[in-house]
N, C-alpha and C positions, 0 to 999 in steps of 0.2 A: 382410622382409615388412611391417614397420611402415612403412618408407619407401615401398614400393609402394602400400600402402593410402592413405597421405596424398596421393600423386600422383594416384591414381584419384579420390579425393573432390574434389580441386581441379579436375581436368579436368571432372568432372561438373558442378560449380558454374559453371564458365566457359562451358560449352556447353549448358546447360539451355535448352530452347525457351521455357519460361515466364519465366525471368529475362531472356532476350534480348528478349522482347516488352515487359516492363516497362521495360527500359533504353531501348528505342527510343522509347517514348512519353514517358517522363519523364526528362529529362536529369539531374535531381537524383539519381536512383537509379543513374546511371552511376558515381558515386563512392561511394555508400553503399547497399548492398543488404541483404537480409535476413540474410545470413551475413557475408561479407567481400568486399571488392573490391580489386583491385590499383590502386595510384595510381602513375602514371608520374612519376618525378622525374628531374631531370637527372643526379644522381649515383648514386642507388640506387632500388631498388624496395622499397616497404614496404607492409604491409597495415594498414588502420585498422579495429580491431574495432568492431562496432556494439553499443551498450548500450541495452537497453530499460528504461524507468522502472518499477521495482517497489518494493514496500514495503521490501525489504531493502537497496536501494541509494539511498534517499532521504537527502540530506545538504545542508547549506548550501554556498554558494559559498565557495571558498577566501578567507579573510580576512574573511568576514562576521561571524563570532563570535570575539571576542578572549578567550582564556582569562584568568580572573581570577588575581591573584597570591595565593598562599597565604602568609599572614603568620604570624610566630611559629614558624617551623620551622628555626631555627638561623641562624648567621651566613652560611652559604653561600648563603642565599636572598636576601640583601640586605635582608630585612625581618624579621629575627629579633629576639629579646629584646623590645624596646619596640614592635615592629611598626610603626615609622614615626611613632609618636606623641610621641617625645621623652621626657624625664624629668619626671615629675610635672606638676602644673598642672591647670587645669580641663579643658583639651582632652584630657588624657591619661586622664581618668576616663570610665567608662561613663555615657552620658547627659549628658555635659558639653558638649553643643553650645551655642553662644552665639547668641541670637536676632539676627536681622539688624538690628533696631532698637536693640539695646543699644549704649550710647555710653560704656562703660567706667566707669560710676558717676556721670558728670556728669548734670546735669538734661537730660532728653531734649527733643527738639525740640517735641513736642506739648504739653509743659508750659511751655516758654519762650515760646510764642506766646500773645498775649492772646486772650481770649474776645470774640466778636462776636455780637450778636443773641441771640435766644431762639426757642424753638419754642412757638407758641401751641397750647394744648390746647382743642379745640372739642368740644362735646357732639354726639354723633351720636344724636339722639333718635329714638325709634320714632314714625313718622307714623301717625296714625289719622284717617281722613276722616269727615266727617259722613254721606256717602252710605253708607259701610260700616255705621255705627251704625244708620242708618235701616233698612237691609236686615236686620240682625240683630234689631232690635227688632220688625220685622214678622214675623219667623220665631218670635218668642217666646223668643229666647235671653237677653233682659234683662228678666225679669218683675219688676214691682213695684219697680223701682229707678229713681231719677231723677225721680219724679213730684212730689217736694217738695224744698225746700231742706234739710230735716232729713235726707234720705236721698239725697244726690246720687250721680251715677255717678262712680266713680274707677277707678283702674287695676286694683284688685282685682276689680271687677265685670267689667271688660273681659277680664281673663284667664279668669274663670269662663265668660264667653260664648264664648271661643275666638278673640277678635279679637287678643289679645296673647299672647306667651309670656313666662313669668316670668323665665327665665334671660336672654333677650335684653333685656327691659326693665330688669333689674337691671344688666346689663353696660353698657348705653348710658346709664344714668342717668335713665330716665324716658321719657315720651311727650309728643308735641305734637299738639294738636287742630288739624286743617287743614280747609279748606272745600271740598275736592273732592267733588262731588255735592251741592252746596248747593241746587240747583234742585229736588230732590225731598225735601229735609229739611223735615218739617212737624210733628214731635213737640215738645211743650213740655217738654223735658227740662232738668234741672239738672246741671251738670258741676262737678267739683272735680278739676282737673288741674294738672300742673306748669307747662305751657307751652301757649299757644294763640295762633293768628294773629288779627289784627284782623278779617279777613273771616269767620272762623268765629264770633267773638264776636257780630258783627252778625247773622249768620244765626240763631244760637241765640236771641238776644234778640228777633228779629223773629217767631220761632215761639212766643214766650211763655216761654222758659226763661232760665236764667242761667248764666254761666260765672265761676268764681272760680279764680284761679291761686295755688297754694300751693307753697312751697319744700320739697323733700324732699332731705335729704342721704342718704348711702348707708345709714346705719343706719335712718333713718325710712322710707326706701323699702323696705328689707328687712322691717321690721315691717308695713308696709302690704300687701306682697305675701303675707305670711303670714296676713293677715286680722285683724291686731291694729290696728284703726283707732282713733286717738286724736286729740283736738283739739289737743294740744300739738305744735308744729312747731319745728324747729330754725331759729334766726335765720339768714337768708341772708347770705353773705359780702358784703363791700362792692361787688364788681363786679356782683352780682345785685340789690342793694337798689334801684337806679333802676327795675328791671323790676317788682319786687313792690310798689313804692310808686306805680306809675302807674295812673291810672284807665282809660286806654286799653287796658291789658293786664289790667284787672280784678284787680290785685294785692291780696293779702289784707292788706297793710299800709296800703293807702289808707284815709283816714278814712271815706270814704263806705261802703266795704265793711264796715268794722268797725261803723259805726253801723247799717247794715242788719242785720248779724248780731245786734247787741244788741237792736234792735227786734223781730227775729224771736223771740228768746228771751223778751222781756218781753210783747209783745202783737202779735198778727197784724195788727190794724188800723193800728197805728203803722208797721209795715213797709210796708203797702200805701200809706199816706199818704206815707211817705218816698220810695217808688218813683215816685209821681205827681209829687212836687215835683222829684225828680231829672230826670224826663222833661221837665217844663216848663222846667227850667233848660237842658237840652241844646237844646231847640227854640229858646229865646231866643238862645242862643249861635250857633246855625246861622243864624238870621235876621239877627243882627248881622253875622256874617261875610259874608252875601250882600249886605247894604247897603253894607258897606265896599268890596266888590269892584265 
C-alpha cells in the first residue's frame, strides 16, 4: 500500500496542470519545481530535493568558518601541556607580548636619531575690537570706567561687560586690542591691556584717550580676572622686553610712559605739559621725515 501511495503522488506531481503551466513558461522550473523534479542523466535518473531558506537551515558556506584549535587538552591534540608556547620565557607568560618597536634592550631608533628643529609656541590672544567696545559703551555696559587714567579699562572690566570670557582669556594668555570698527569709535577712553595694534593705539589717542600695554604672566592674569587689581606687574621675559619697552607699542617699560605715570601721580598739570611736549616732538619728527623724503 505504501508503494502504491508513493506512485500515485509522483504521478499527480508529474501531470498536474498547474505545474505543467509553470514549466512551459519558465524553463528554470523544468529542473527545479516546488516539490521535486526528475533530472535526466545518461546513466541514471535521480531527483534533486528543493530546499527553502528558513531560520532553521541558515548556515555558512562550507569552509567559510574554520574551527579554532583547543589548546591544553592533552598530547593527542598536538597542542597540549605548554599549548604551543614552549618552556618558560617572556612569551610563555600571560600578557607577555613584546611591542613591535622593542629592539631587545638596545637603544631604540627614535632615541638614536638626533633632534632637529623646535616647535614655536605662539600666543592665541583673544581679539577685542574698538567697534565692539563702542557698542557696549553706548549700551551702558561699561559705566564709569576708562574716563581717567587712574581708572583705565582692563580685561576685568571687559569680562564684567560681557565682551570677554574669563576661562577663554586665561587659557589664551590675555587679549589684544584691534582697530576693527575704528571709523565709529569716538569715546575718549583709557585702556590698560596686554597687547594692542598700532592702528588701535592711533585711533584711541585721536579720540582723546590713551593705551598702555602691560605684561601679565599667568599668575598676574589670574589675579586680575578675580578682581585683585595691583600696580605691581611681573617682569616680562627677554623675548617680550622689546615689545614692552617700545614707544610705538606704548609699553609700560618705556621711559616716556613711566614719566607720564609719575607726573600723573605728582601733579595733573605736569602730566598735561608732558603730553604737549611729547606731541610737539612727534610732529617735529614727522616733519623731518617728510623733508628727508
